[in-house]
C-alpha positions as CSV (number, residue, x, y, z in Angstrom):
1,M,295.8,72.5,74.1
2,S,294.2,74.6,76.9
3,Y,291.9,77.4,76.0
4,V,292.5,79.8,78.9
5,H,296.1,79.8,80.2
6,I,297.0,81.8,83.3
7,Q,300.8,81.8,83.7
8,N,302.7,83.0,86.8
9,V,300.2,85.8,87.7
10,S,301.0,87.9,90.8
11,K,299.2,90.9,92.2
12,R,300.0,93.3,94.9
13,F,298.0,96.1,96.4
14,Q,300.4,98.5,98.2
15,D,302.1,96.4,100.8
16,T,299.8,93.4,100.5
17,Q,300.6,90.5,98.2
18,V,297.2,89.3,97.1
19,L,298.2,86.7,94.4
20,H,301.4,84.6,94.5
21,N,302.5,83.3,91.1
22,I,299.2,81.7,90.1
23,S,299.3,79.3,87.1
24,L,296.4,77.2,85.8
25,T,294.8,76.1,82.5
26,I,291.2,75.7,81.5
27,E,289.8,73.7,78.6
28,K,287.4,75.1,76.1
29,G,283.8,74.6,77.2
30,E,284.7,73.9,80.8
31,L,283.0,75.4,83.9
32,V,285.7,75.8,86.6
33,T,285.3,77.3,90.0
34,L,287.8,79.3,92.0
35,L,286.9,78.3,95.6
36,G,288.3,79.7,98.8
37,P,287.6,81.8,101.9
38,S,287.0,85.5,101.8
39,G,290.2,87.4,101.1
40,C,292.0,84.4,99.4
41,G,292.4,86.3,96.1
42,K,289.8,84.5,93.9
43,S,287.9,87.7,92.9
44,T,291.2,89.5,92.4
45,L,292.3,86.8,89.9
46,L,288.9,87.0,88.1
47,R,289.3,90.8,87.8
48,C,292.8,90.3,86.4
49,I,291.4,88.1,83.7
50,A,288.7,90.7,82.9
51,G,291.3,93.5,82.8
52,L,289.8,95.4,85.8
53,N,293.1,94.8,87.7
54,D,296.4,95.1,86.0
55,I,299.1,92.5,86.5
56,A,302.2,94.8,86.4
57,E,303.8,92.5,89.0
58,G,304.2,89.8,86.3
59,G,302.5,87.0,84.5
60,K,300.5,86.4,81.3
61,I,296.9,85.5,80.5
62,F,296.0,83.8,77.2
63,V,292.6,83.1,75.7
64,G,293.1,80.8,72.8
65,D,296.3,81.9,71.1
66,T,295.8,85.6,72.1
67,D,297.8,87.2,75.0
68,I,295.2,89.4,76.6
69,S,297.4,90.4,79.5
70,Q,297.8,94.1,78.5
71,L,294.6,94.6,76.5
72,P,291.9,97.0,77.7
73,P,288.8,95.2,79.1
74,K,286.6,95.9,76.1
75,Q,289.1,94.2,73.8
76,R,289.4,90.9,75.8
77,E,286.1,89.4,74.6
78,V,285.2,88.3,78.1
79,G,281.8,88.8,79.8
80,M,281.5,89.4,83.6
81,V,278.6,89.0,85.9
82,F,279.0,90.7,89.3
83,Q,277.4,89.8,92.7
84,S,275.7,93.2,92.7
85,Y,274.0,92.7,89.3
86,A,275.1,96.2,88.2
87,L,271.9,96.8,86.1
88,F,270.9,100.2,84.8
89,P,267.9,101.1,87.0
90,N,266.4,103.4,84.4
91,M,266.5,100.8,81.6
92,S,264.1,98.0,80.9
93,V,265.1,94.3,80.8
94,W,265.3,94.6,77.0
95,D,267.5,97.7,77.1
96,N,269.8,96.3,79.8
97,I,270.4,93.2,77.8
98,S,270.8,94.9,74.4
99,F,273.1,97.7,75.8
100,G,276.4,95.9,75.0
101,L,275.4,95.3,71.4
102,K,274.3,98.9,70.9
103,M,277.7,100.1,72.2
104,K,279.3,97.9,69.6
105,G,277.3,99.5,66.9
106,V,275.3,96.4,66.0
107,P,272.2,97.5,64.0
108,K,268.9,96.8,65.7
109,A,267.8,94.5,62.9
110,E,270.8,92.3,63.7
111,Y,270.7,92.2,67.5
112,T,266.9,91.8,68.0
113,A,267.0,88.1,67.3
114,K,270.0,87.7,69.6
115,V,268.3,89.5,72.5
116,E,265.1,87.5,72.0
117,N,267.0,84.3,72.0
118,V,268.9,85.0,75.2
119,I,265.8,86.3,77.0
120,G,264.2,82.9,76.2
121,L,267.4,81.1,77.4
122,V,267.2,82.7,80.9
123,D,263.4,82.4,81.1
124,L,262.5,86.1,81.1
125,A,260.0,86.0,78.3
126,G,257.2,88.4,79.1
127,R,259.4,90.6,81.3
128,E,261.1,92.5,78.5
129,Q,259.6,95.9,79.4
130,A,260.0,95.5,83.2
131,Y,262.5,97.6,85.1
132,P,265.0,96.2,87.7
133,H,263.0,97.4,90.7
134,Q,260.1,95.4,89.4
135,L,262.1,92.2,89.4
136,S,263.0,89.7,92.1
137,G,266.7,89.2,92.9
138,G,266.8,86.0,90.9
139,Q,265.3,87.7,87.9
140,Q,267.7,90.6,88.2
141,Q,270.6,88.1,88.2
142,R,269.1,86.5,85.0
143,V,269.2,89.9,83.3
144,A,272.8,90.4,84.3
145,L,273.7,86.9,83.0
146,A,271.8,87.5,79.7
147,R,273.5,90.9,79.2
148,S,276.9,89.1,79.4
149,L,275.8,86.2,77.2
150,V,274.2,88.2,74.4
151,V,277.6,89.7,73.3
152,E,278.9,86.1,72.8
153,P,282.1,86.3,75.0
154,K,284.9,83.8,74.6
155,V,285.0,83.5,78.4
156,L,282.3,84.1,80.9
157,L,283.4,85.3,84.4
158,L,281.0,85.0,87.3
159,D,281.9,86.7,90.6
160,E,279.8,85.1,93.3
161,P,276.7,85.8,91.3
162,L,274.3,83.9,93.5
163,S,275.5,84.7,97.0
164,A,272.9,87.5,97.6
165,L,270.0,85.2,96.9
166,D,268.0,83.0,99.3
167,A,268.9,79.3,99.6
168,K,266.0,77.9,97.5
169,I,266.4,80.4,94.6
170,R,270.2,79.9,94.7
171,K,269.9,76.2,94.3
172,N,267.5,76.5,91.4
173,L,269.7,79.0,89.6
174,Q,272.7,76.8,90.1
175,V,271.0,74.1,88.1
176,E,269.8,76.6,85.4
177,L,273.2,78.2,85.1
178,R,274.9,74.9,84.6
179,K,272.3,73.9,82.0
180,I,272.8,77.2,80.1
181,Q,276.6,76.9,80.3
182,Q,276.5,73.4,78.9
183,E,274.0,74.3,76.2
184,L,276.1,77.1,74.9
185,S,279.4,75.3,75.6
186,I,280.9,78.5,76.9
187,T,284.1,78.5,78.9
188,T,283.2,79.8,82.3
189,I,285.1,80.7,85.4
190,F,282.9,80.9,88.5
191,V,284.0,82.4,91.9
192,T,282.4,81.3,95.2
193,H,283.2,80.6,98.8
194,D,280.3,78.1,99.0
195,Q,281.8,74.6,99.0
196,E,278.5,72.9,98.1
197,E,277.9,75.3,95.2
198,A,281.4,74.6,93.8
199,L,281.0,70.8,94.0
200,T,277.5,71.0,92.4
201,I,278.2,73.0,89.2
202,S,281.9,72.5,88.4
203,D,283.8,70.4,85.9
204,R,286.9,71.2,88.0
205,V,287.6,73.2,91.2
206,F,290.6,75.3,92.0
207,I,291.0,75.9,95.7
208,M,292.8,79.1,96.8
209,N,294.1,80.2,100.2
210,K,296.0,83.3,101.0
211,G,296.7,84.1,97.3
212,N,298.0,80.6,96.5
213,L,296.5,77.8,94.4
214,V,296.6,74.9,96.9
215,Q,294.7,72.1,95.1
216,S,292.8,71.5,91.9
217,G,290.8,68.6,90.5
218,T,287.3,67.3,89.7
219,P,284.7,67.8,92.5
220,A,285.0,64.1,93.3
221,E,288.8,64.2,93.5
222,I,288.7,67.3,95.7
223,Y,286.2,65.9,98.1
224,S,287.5,62.4,98.4
225,T,291.3,63.1,98.4
226,P,292.1,66.5,100.1
227,A,295.8,67.2,99.8
228,S,296.2,69.2,103.0
229,E,294.7,70.0,106.4
230,F,293.4,73.3,105.1
231,V,291.5,71.7,102.2
232,A,290.1,68.9,104.3
233,R,288.7,71.4,106.9
234,F,287.4,73.8,104.2
235,I,285.9,71.5,101.6
236,G,283.7,69.4,103.9
237,N,283.3,68.1,107.5
238,F,286.4,65.9,107.5
239,N,287.8,64.6,110.8
240,V,291.3,65.9,110.7
241,L,293.6,64.0,113.0
242,G,297.3,64.4,113.8
243,N,299.5,61.3,113.9
244,N,299.3,61.1,117.7
245,Q,295.5,61.5,117.7
246,L,295.1,58.7,115.3
247,R,297.3,56.5,117.4
248,M,295.1,57.3,120.4
249,L,292.0,56.6,118.4
250,I,293.0,53.2,117.0
251,G,295.3,52.0,119.8
252,S,298.1,51.2,117.4
253,A,300.7,52.7,115.0
254,P,299.1,54.8,112.2
255,P,299.5,53.6,108.6
256,A,301.8,56.6,107.8
257,D,303.8,59.3,109.5
258,S,301.5,62.2,108.7
259,S,298.1,63.8,109.6
260,F,295.0,62.1,108.4
261,A,291.5,63.1,107.1
262,I,288.5,60.8,107.6
263,R,285.1,61.6,106.1
264,P,282.3,61.5,108.7
265,E,279.9,59.5,106.5
266,V,282.3,56.6,106.0
267,I,282.4,55.7,109.7
268,R,279.9,53.0,110.6
269,V,278.0,53.2,113.9
270,M,276.7,50.1,115.7
271,P,275.4,49.1,119.1
272,E,278.1,48.4,121.8
273,A,277.2,44.7,121.9
274,A,277.3,44.2,118.1
275,D,279.7,41.6,116.6
276,H,281.1,43.3,113.5
277,Q,282.8,41.2,110.8
278,S,284.4,42.8,107.7
279,R,286.5,41.7,104.8
280,E,288.2,45.1,104.5
281,E,291.0,46.3,106.7
282,G,290.1,48.8,109.4
283,W,289.7,49.4,113.1
284,L,286.8,48.6,115.5
285,V,286.8,51.0,118.4
286,K,284.5,51.9,121.3
287,G,283.2,55.3,122.0
288,T,280.4,57.4,123.6
289,I,278.1,59.8,121.9
290,Q,278.5,63.3,123.2
291,S,275.9,65.2,121.2
292,V,273.5,64.9,118.3
293,T,272.7,67.6,115.7
294,L,269.9,67.4,113.1
295,K,271.1,68.4,109.6
296,G,267.9,67.6,107.7
297,N,268.2,64.1,106.2
298,V,271.5,63.6,108.1
299,L,272.2,63.2,111.8
300,R,275.6,64.4,112.9
301,Y,277.1,62.9,116.0
302,Q,280.0,64.0,118.1
303,I,281.6,60.8,119.5
304,D,284.4,60.5,122.0
305,V,286.8,57.6,121.4
306,N,289.7,57.3,123.8
307,G,289.8,61.1,124.3
308,V,289.6,61.8,120.6
309,G,286.5,63.6,119.2
310,L,285.1,62.2,116.0
311,Q,282.3,63.6,113.9
312,V,280.1,60.9,112.4
313,D,277.2,61.4,109.9
314,V,274.3,58.9,109.5
315,L,271.1,59.1,107.5
316,N,268.2,60.3,109.5
317,T,266.0,57.1,109.5
318,A,263.7,55.5,112.1
319,E,266.1,52.6,112.5
320,M,268.8,54.9,113.8
321,S,266.6,56.4,116.5
322,W,268.5,54.5,119.2
323,L,271.5,56.8,118.8
324,K,271.2,59.3,121.6
325,A,273.6,61.4,123.6
326,L,275.6,59.4,126.2
327,T,274.9,56.1,124.4
328,P,278.0,53.8,124.2
329,V,278.7,52.6,120.7
330,K,281.1,50.7,118.5
331,L,282.6,52.4,115.4
332,W,284.1,50.7,112.3
333,I,286.7,52.9,110.6
334,P,287.8,51.5,107.2
335,R,291.6,51.8,106.7
336,N,291.4,52.9,103.1
337,E,289.2,55.9,104.1
338,C,291.9,57.2,106.4
339,I,293.6,59.7,104.0
340,P,297.2,60.9,104.7
341,I,297.3,64.7,104.3
342,Q,299.9,67.5,104.6
343,E,299.7,69.4,107.9
344,G,298.6,73.0,108.1
345,E,297.9,75.2,105.1
């Protein structure tokens, strides 16, 4: 039985339909991510769950057996962390974190231990009396997270909480956030437009586009088997080829009457004179390197094959240093890595 159940939720702002009949379920203790481009409706859906947006257009939202669709925000037992942190600037770390418990009328003798525990959990011990302006961005985000956790919500909602941080801090907090979520076993809904972030921290990913839920699955499922051209282009660096493009590429009839997605890292590059033998089915084609881009530990090549441009990724090692622009090469494309997909969005 699912713990969070979103059933046929729609939302309109004036003449703009922002959510189209969204339905999804989340298990207790899961961390799921709503992933999609800016303006796709993911934050709007999160605010509907929190009660900050009404759903007068229709639909229901359940947490456990409780229909929270029409409850005011303070009665929904959800915690929300915003991108902007939304800390009280005139309050210390301790007072910011304990604020929600004070508003609930919890006696200080009862909430002190809870506040101390969550401060330790987010690694802010020793900063209890600091004010927000005295903290780094990462520390401020920890305070915002602790403030939501201390009231022990049934569901934790995170609206792009790491997007304002620099890359190194963001990656560190991704790991720590996931660790805290698993330690507390708290059901969490995370919103981001960062594909790598979604694949790193999630149990499951829900991809949204233009107010619609277009695909869901584990990170591995989403990455390895995109359902549509939109998902393939958005979730990674797939080569997305129409039926005629694949025909030009391989010089024969494609395996299905559809468009196809091919991951750049599954294509093998070899010298033009190489004699390739393989037990798996696939296509051996000739091409010419057009450009090389350094992506840290990966080299990304743009290769022309029979007038079709392919993106190919290889590890940045000394033995691959012969791969330069204008070098003729052979490519091996495994047939089982050529994934049929729906065209368009």
